[in-house]
N, C-alpha and C positions, 0 to 999 in steps of 0.2 A: 115973209120969210118963214120957212118951216124948220123947226129945230130937230135934232136927231131923236129926241124923246117923242115928238109928235109922229115921226115916221114909224115908230114901233108900236103905235097904238092899234089895237084890234077894233072890230066893227062896233063894239060897245063903248069906245072911247078910253078904254083902260090901257095905260102904258105899261110896258113891262121892263123897259130899260134895255133890253136886248132882243134880237129876233128870235122867235120861238118856232122851232122845228119839231113838229109832233110826229113822232114815230107811231105808226099804226099798231105795232105790237105793244108798245108801252100804253097807249090809249086804251087797247083792249084789256090789257092787264089792270089797269086802274078801274076800268068799268066792272070788271069781274069782281075786284075787291069790294067795290061799292055795293054790288049786288049781293055779295056774301055777307055784308054787314047787317047787323040787327036793325029792325025797324026803330021808329022814334023812341029812344030811351029805353029800349028793351035790354035787360041784363044778359050777359054772356057767362055761362058756367066755365070755371077754370078747366075742367077735364075736356069740355068741348073746344075751348080756345087752344089749348096746347096740342090737341089733335089737329085742328083747323090750319095751324101755322107750321105744322109738320115737324114738331119737336118729338112726337111719338107716333107709332104707327097706327094704332087704332084707339078709338075712344075708350073702349073697355080697358085697355092697358093704361090710359090716362086716369080712368076712375080707380083702378087698382093701385096706381102710384100714389094717388091722393090718400087712399085709405091706408096704405102702408106708411105714410109719413114722408114720402119722397118729394112731395111738392110743397113749397112755402111761398106764400104771398106777403110781401112786405115783412118778412122775418117770422111769420107765424105759420104753423102747420095748418092746412085747410082741408075740408071736406070736398068731394067732387062737385057739390052744388054750390060752392062759393062763387060769388060773381067778381069778375075782374073789371077794372076800369082803366082808362087810358092814364099812363104814368106809373102803373103798379109795377113793382119788381117781382118777377116770378123766377124762383129757383127750382130746378128740376134735377134730381139724381136719377140717371138712367144709363144703363150699360157701362158702369164703372166710370162714369163722367158727370160732372155737374155743369149744368147749363144755367147761366144767369142772363135773363133777358128783361128788357123794359117794354112794356105795352105801348105801341104807338097807335095802333088802330085795332078795333074790335071787329072780329069776323066770327061767323057761325059755321059757314060752310067750308069744307076743305077746298083749297085753291092750289094752283101751280106754285112750284117752288120759288120762282122770281117774285110773284105776287105776295106769297107768304113771308118772304124775307123783308118786304117793305112794312110788314105789320109790327115788327119789333126791332129793338136795337139790341144786338148780341154783345154783352159784356163778359162772356164766358172766357175762362183761361184756355190757352191753346191745348189741344188734345196731346196726350203723351206720345212721343214719337214711337213708332212701331220698330220692333227690334228686327234687325237684319240677320235673321237666322235661317240656315238652310232647312227646308222641310224634312221632317223625319219620316222615314219609311216609304221613300219614293224609289221604286225600282226602275231599272233601265228598261226602255221599250225593247221588247222582244226577248227578255230575259226568261220568259215562260212562268209557269205557275211556281209559286214559292214552295220550297220543301218544308217539312216540319220543322227542320232546324231553323231555316230562314224565317219562318213565322214566329217562332219563340224568340228569335233575336229582335225582330221588329217589335213584338210586345214588350220586351225589356226596354228597348230604346224609347218607345212611347210612354212607359211608366216613369222612366227617368225624366222625360221632358215635361210630364205633368206636374213635376215638383214633389213627388213623393219621396224621392231620394233613394228608394230601393225598389226593386222589381217586385211585382205582386207574386205571391206564391202560387204555384201550379197546382193542378187539381189532383195531385197524387197524394 
C-alpha cells in the first residue's frame, strides 16, 4: 500500500508533502538570483548590494549615500566598502523616505525586480500618501500662447505652491 507522502516523492526519494508545480518563470528567476550571488564565501559590499536589489538606481548613488551617512547596517553608519551578511538590517534614507530591509540573500549583479524582492524582507513604513492636488499652471488645450500677464500669474502660483509663501520679486 502506498501512502500519500510516498506519492509526492521526487526522483531522489525526497518527499515534499504536497505536489510541486514548478513555474518556468520562477525557476528562471531563482536561477538568475543564484547566478548573481557571490562565489563561495566572497563578501558583498553594501553599496553594491543596495544597487543590486534595486533600492537605489546606481551604484555610485549607493556609494554617495553611504558616504553621506544615509546607510546604516545594524544601527551603525557604514562606508561603501562595508560587507553585508545574511540577517543584517539595512536602513537607507533615500528620496525623503526611510527603507528598512533585512538581508535574505546576497547578490552582486543587478537582477529583475521580482528576483530582487526575494533577496530581502521589507520592514519599511508605508510611504506617505500623495496629496490629491490639482496641478498648477496647466492651461487648457487650444488656449494659445500665454500672454505676459498669464505668465506672471503662473509664476506667482508656482511660487506659492513651492511653499515660499510669497511670490518672487520681479526683475524690475
